[in-house]
C-alpha positions in Angstrom: 34.8 -62.7 -26.4 37.9 -63.7 -24.4 38.4 -64.3 -20.7 40.9 -62.0 -18.9 42.2 -62.5 -15.4 42.7 -59.2 -13.5 44.0 -57.8 -10.2 43.2 -54.2 -9.3 42.3 -51.6 -6.7 38.7 -50.6 -5.9 37.5 -47.1 -4.9 38.4 -47.9 -1.2 42.0 -49.0 -2.2 41.3 -52.7 -1.5 42.8 -55.4 -3.7 40.3 -57.2 -5.9 40.7 -59.9 -8.5 38.7 -62.0 -10.8 37.9 -62.9 -14.4 35.9 -60.9 -17.0 34.8 -61.4 -20.6 35.9 -58.8 -23.1 36.7 -58.4 -26.8 40.3 -57.4 -26.1 42.6 -56.1 -23.3 41.5 -52.5 -24.0 37.9 -53.3 -23.6 38.7 -55.3 -20.5 40.4 -52.2 -19.0 37.4 -50.1 -19.9 35.0 -52.5 -18.2 37.1 -52.5 -15.0 37.3 -48.6 -15.0 33.6 -48.4 -15.4 33.2 -50.6 -12.3 35.5 -48.2 -10.3 38.4 -50.7 -10.4 41.9 -49.5 -11.4 43.6 -52.5 -13.1 47.1 -53.5 -11.8 47.5 -56.8 -13.6 45.5 -57.8 -16.7 46.2 -60.9 -18.8 44.4 -63.6 -20.8 43.1 -66.2 -18.4 44.8 -69.1 -20.2 48.3 -67.7 -19.9 48.3 -66.3 -16.4 50.6 -63.5 -17.6 51.2 -60.3 -15.7 51.4 -56.8 -17.2 53.9 -55.5 -14.7 56.1 -58.6 -14.9 56.2 -58.2 -18.7 57.4 -54.6 -18.2 60.0 -55.8 -15.7 61.5 -58.3 -18.1 62.5 -55.5 -20.4 64.7 -54.0 -17.7 64.4 -52.6 -14.3 60.7 -52.1 -13.2 59.0 -48.8 -13.8 59.7 -46.6 -10.8 58.1 -43.6 -9.2 61.1 -41.5 -10.5 60.3 -42.6 -14.1 56.7 -41.4 -13.7 57.7 -38.2 -11.9 60.1 -37.0 -14.5 57.7 -38.1 -17.2 55.2 -35.7 -15.7 57.7 -32.9 -15.6 58.7 -33.5 -19.3 55.0 -33.7 -20.4 54.3 -30.4 -18.7 57.2 -28.7 -20.5 56.3 -30.2 -23.9 52.6 -29.5 -23.7 53.1 -26.0 -22.5 55.4 -25.4 -25.4 52.6 -26.4 -27.8 54.1 -29.8 -28.8 51.3 -32.2 -29.9 50.8 -35.0 -27.4 51.6 -37.8 -29.9 54.8 -36.0 -30.9 55.7 -35.5 -27.2 55.3 -39.2 -26.4 57.4 -40.2 -29.4 60.2 -38.0 -28.3 60.0 -39.2 -24.7 60.0 -42.8 -25.8 63.2 -42.3 -27.7 64.9 -40.5 -24.8 63.7 -42.9 -22.0 66.6 -44.6 -20.2 64.5 -47.4 -18.8 63.4 -49.9 -21.5 60.4 -50.9 -19.4 59.1 -47.3 -19.3 59.9 -46.8 -22.9 57.6 -49.7 -23.6 54.9 -48.1 -21.5 55.2 -44.8 -23.4 55.0 -46.7 -26.7 51.8 -48.4 -25.6 50.4 -45.1 -24.6 51.1 -43.7 -28.0 49.5 -46.7 -29.7 46.4 -46.4 -27.6 46.1 -42.7 -28.5 46.6 -43.5 -32.2 43.6 -45.9 -31.8 41.4 -43.1 -30.5 41.5 -43.8 -26.8 41.5 -41.1 -24.2 44.8 -40.4 -22.5 43.6 -41.3 -19.0 42.1 -44.6 -20.2 45.4 -45.4 -22.0 47.3 -44.7 -18.7 45.0 -47.1 -16.8 45.5 -49.8 -19.4 49.3 -49.9 -18.8 48.9 -50.7 -15.1 52.0 -48.5 -14.3 50.0 -45.5 -13.1 48.0 -45.1 -9.8 44.4 -44.2 -9.6 45.1 -40.7 -8.2 47.4 -40.0 -11.2 44.8 -41.3 -13.7 41.9 -39.3 -12.1 44.0 -36.1 -12.1 44.9 -36.6 -15.8 41.2 -37.2 -16.5 40.4 -33.8 -14.9 43.1 -32.2 -17.0 41.5 -33.6 -20.2 38.1 -32.4 -19.2 39.3 -28.8 -18.3 41.8 -28.4 -21.0 44.6 -27.9 -18.4 46.6 -31.0 -19.0 49.9 -29.2 -18.9 49.2 -27.7 -15.4 47.9 -31.0 -14.1 51.2 -32.7 -15.1 53.2 -30.0 -13.2 50.9 -30.5 -10.2 51.5 -34.3 -10.3 55.2 -33.7 -10.6 55.2 -31.5 -7.5 53.1 -34.0 -5.6 55.3 -36.9 -6.4 58.5 -35.0 -5.7 57.1 -34.1 -2.2 56.3 -37.8 -1.6 59.8 -38.9 -2.7 61.5 -36.3 -0.5 59.4 -37.4 2.5 60.3 -41.1 2.0 64.0 -40.2 1.6 64.0 -38.1 4.9 62.3 -40.9 6.8 64.7 -43.5 5.5 67.6 -41.2 6.4 66.3 -40.6 9.9 65.8 -44.4 10.5 69.2 -45.4 9.2 71.1 -44.9 12.5 68.5 -46.6 14.8 68.2 -49.5 12.4 71.9 -50.0 12.3 72.1 -49.9 16.1 69.2 -52.5 16.4 70.9 -54.8 13.9 74.3 -54.4 15.8 72.6 -55.2 19.1 70.9 -58.3 17.6 74.2 -59.5 16.1 76.0 -59.0 19.4 73.3 -60.9 21.3 73.7 -63.8 18.9 77.5 -63.9 19.2 77.3 -63.7 23.0 74.8 -66.5 23.2 76.6 -68.8 20.8 80.2 -68.2 21.6 80.9 -66.1 24.8 78.5 -67.5 27.4 79.3 -71.2 26.5 83.0 -70.5 27.1 82.3 -69.0 30.5 79.8 -71.8 31.3 82.6 -74.3 30.9 84.8 -72.3 33.3 82.0 -71.9 35.9 81.3 -75.7 35.7 84.8 -76.3 37.0 84.0 -74.3 40.1 81.6 -76.9 41.4 79.7 -74.2 43.2 76.2 -72.8 43.3 76.0 -70.1 40.6 74.0 -66.9 41.0 70.5 -66.8 39.6 71.4 -64.3 36.8 74.3 -66.6 35.7 72.0 -69.6 35.6 69.4 -67.8 33.5 72.1 -66.7 31.0 73.5 -70.2 30.7 70.0 -71.7 30.3 69.2 -69.2 27.5 72.6 -69.8 25.8 72.1 -73.6 26.0 68.7 -73.3 24.3 70.2 -71.1 21.5 73.1 -73.6 21.0 71.2 -76.9 21.2 67.9 -75.7 19.6 69.1 -73.2 17.1 66.8 -74.8 14.5 63.8 -74.1 16.7 64.9 -70.5 17.1 65.2 -70.2 13.3 61.8 -71.8 12.8 60.2 -69.4 15.4 61.8 -66.4 13.6 60.6 -67.6 10.2 57.1 -68.4 11.6 57.0 -64.9 13.2 57.9 -63.2 9.9 55.4 -65.2 7.9 52.7 -64.6 10.5 53.2 -60.9 10.5 53.2 -60.8 6.7 50.0 -62.9 6.6 48.4 -60.6 9.2 49.3 -57.4 7.3 48.1 -59.0 4.0 44.6 -59.5 5.5 42.1 -56.7 5.5 41.4 -56.9 9.2 45.1 -57.2 10.1 46.0 -54.3 8.0 43.3 -52.1 9.5 44.4 -53.0 13.0 48.1 -52.3 12.3 47.3 -49.0 10.5 45.2 -47.9 13.4 47.7 -49.1 16.1 50.8 -47.5 14.5 49.1 -44.0 14.8 49.4 -44.4 18.6 52.9 -45.7 18.7 55.2 -43.9 21.1 57.7 -41.4 19.5 56.8 -42.2 15.9 53.0 -42.5 16.0 52.4 -38.7 16.0 54.8 -38.3 13.1 53.0 -41.0 11.1 49.6 -39.4 11.7 50.7 -36.0 10.7 52.4 -37.3 7.5 49.3 -39.2 6.6 47.0 -36.2 7.2 49.5 -33.9 5.3 49.2 -36.3 2.3 45.4 -36.2 2.6 45.2 -32.4 2.8 47.6 -31.8 -0.1 45.9 -34.4 -2.3 42.4 -33.2 -1.5 43.4 -29.6 -2.2 45.0 -30.6 -5.5 41.9 -32.5 -6.7 39.5 -29.7 -5.7 41.6 -26.9 -7.3 41.8 -29.0 -10.4 38.1 -29.1 -10.7 37.2 -32.6 -9.5 33.8 -32.8 -7.7 34.0 -33.1 -3.9 32.5 -36.6 -3.7 34.9 -37.9 -6.4 37.8 -36.1 -4.7 37.1 -38.0 -1.5 36.9 -41.3 -3.3 40.2 -40.7 -5.1 42.1 -39.2 -2.1 41.1 -42.1 0.2 43.4 -44.3 -1.9 46.4 -42.0 -1.7 46.8 -41.7 2.1 48.4 -45.2 2.4 46.6 -46.0 5.7 43.5 -48.1 5.7 42.2 -46.7 9.0 42.5 -43.1 7.8 41.2 -44.2 4.4 38.1 -45.6 6.1 37.5 -42.4 8.0 37.8 -40.4 4.7 35.2 -42.7 3.1 32.9 -42.1 6.1 33.5 -38.3 5.5 32.5 -38.8 1.8 29.3 -40.7 2.9 28.4 -37.8 5.2 28.9 -35.2 2.5 26.8 -37.3 0.2 24.0 -37.2 2.8 24.2 -33.4 2.7 26.4 -32.7 5.7 29.1 -30.0 5.6 32.8 -30.9 5.2 33.4 -29.3 8.6 30.8 -31.5 10.3 32.1 -34.8 8.8 35.7 -33.7 9.5 34.9 -33.1 13.2 33.0 -36.5 13.4 36.1 -38.3 12.0 38.1 -37.3 15.0 41.4 -37.3 13.1 42.0 -33.6 12.8 43.2 -31.1 15.4 41.0 -28.1 16.4 43.2 -25.7 14.5 42.7 -27.7 11.3 39.0 -27.9 11.9 38.9 -24.1 12.3 40.7 -23.6 9.0 38.3 -26.0 7.3 35.4 -24.0 8.7 36.8 -20.7 7.4 37.6 -22.3 4.0 34.2 -23.8 3.6 32.5 -20.5 4.5 34.7 -18.4 2.2 34.7 -20.9 -0.7 38.5 -21.3 -0.6 38.7 -24.6 1.1 41.3 -25.9 -1.4 43.7 -23.0 -0.5 43.3 -23.5 3.2 43.7 -27.2 2.9 47.0 -26.6 1.2 47.9 -24.4 4.2 46.9 -27.3 6.5 49.2 -29.6 4.4 52.0 -27.1 4.8 51.5 -26.9 8.5 51.6 -30.7 9.0 54.6 -31.0 6.6 56.6 -28.5 8.6 55.8 -30.4 11.8 56.7 -33.7 10.2 60.0 -32.2 8.9 61.0 -31.1 12.4 60.0 -34.4 14.0 61.9 -36.4 11.4 65.0 -34.3 11.9 64.8 -35.0 15.7 63.7 -38.6 15.3 67.2 -40.0 15.9 67.7 -37.8 18.9 64.4 -39.0 20.4 65.1 -42.7 19.7 68.8 -42.6 20.9 68.0 -42.5 24.7 65.9 -45.7 24.3 68.7 -47.4 22.5 71.2 -46.4 25.1 68.9 -47.7 27.9 68.6 -51.0 26.0 72.3 -51.3 25.5 72.9 -50.4 29.2 70.4 -53.0 30.3 72.1 -55.7 28.1 75.6 -54.8 29.5 74.3 -54.8 33.1 72.7 -58.3 32.7 75.9 -59.7 31.1 78.1 -58.1 33.7 76.0 -59.4 36.6 75.7 -62.9 35.0 79.4 -63.3 34.1 81.3 -61.4 36.7 79.3 -62.2 39.9 80.5 -65.9 39.9 84.1 -64.6 39.4 83.6 -62.1 42.2 82.1 -64.7 44.6 85.0 -67.1 43.8 87.6 -64.4 44.4 86.0 -63.4 47.7 85.9 -67.0 48.9 89.6 -67.5 48.0 90.6 -64.3 49.9 88.5 -65.4 52.9 90.4 -68.7 53.1 93.7 -66.8 53.2 
């Protein structure tokens, strides 16, 4: 028996790590999966290696795009009747990313050794738990080609959503960076120059001017302290978000943020509804579907509510009852869940819920820049007003005094 160090995700999506005894790495992956842990890193304890780092050394890391197009190609090949080993061999030769080519090669070797495809996927550490569980359902139902197409559509939607959000945030981010840079230049260069001029007046300066000069002097004389505070702030935020309690607080807090909080909530619930519908329509049992989907929503607060829903269903409560108790769904969505549960078509109606949320998110993302722009304009106006009052008031007072003497 050998010792293997591992890092992985449990059924709640939390990060776990430790050391297990196993005959080889395949057996170690099996043990972790039997415990409900999806391995992310798995290596012999004495070497401290990392599966994903090994993949990255072969080229660029395995990306979501690699896995997305792999799903599309697998659907096409399996639907055409190509044996899975032959399909993997062809995909390995055509892969443009050496790291992903290595992943496909390891998948093929595992299948040659008699392992199930889902277990082989988990062993690589490159595929998420949702992906692995969906493939496992496809193996059990004999609909692996349809599952791959479903996964491709799901991943494409996720990619498009991230792209639209990044595009919408590009302009506000640029404005914030420009304002920050302008403030630094003004504090380090502009205000000190005016301060030397004002000092020659030998007169009492207005309060706003004195505040600006004090702040500028602090930036100029104690720039190292400003840098330390900024670094400490960044490290503190990262440490807070890395902790379970801090992450839970932030994920709950950001759902109530002005302007973007509603969009984040709707996008998260759309991801839940779509994923839950896909798992149910693929044949996954309800309780297992809840456990898998809670790891997909990418929000620990919503994930905790979904786990509470799963616990309620496990006690014998209806999906409608636990959904209402979670207090994360709108009345319209609860009504659709009620109709779906009563008619036995909850997967179809959940897909309608996902579509409704996605349309709302699309509209809110398209108008995000327009909603943020007034706030940026107000901030810019306030900065200009403070600078104008601080810099030009002394000049105005001096000019008025000189005109009064004449």
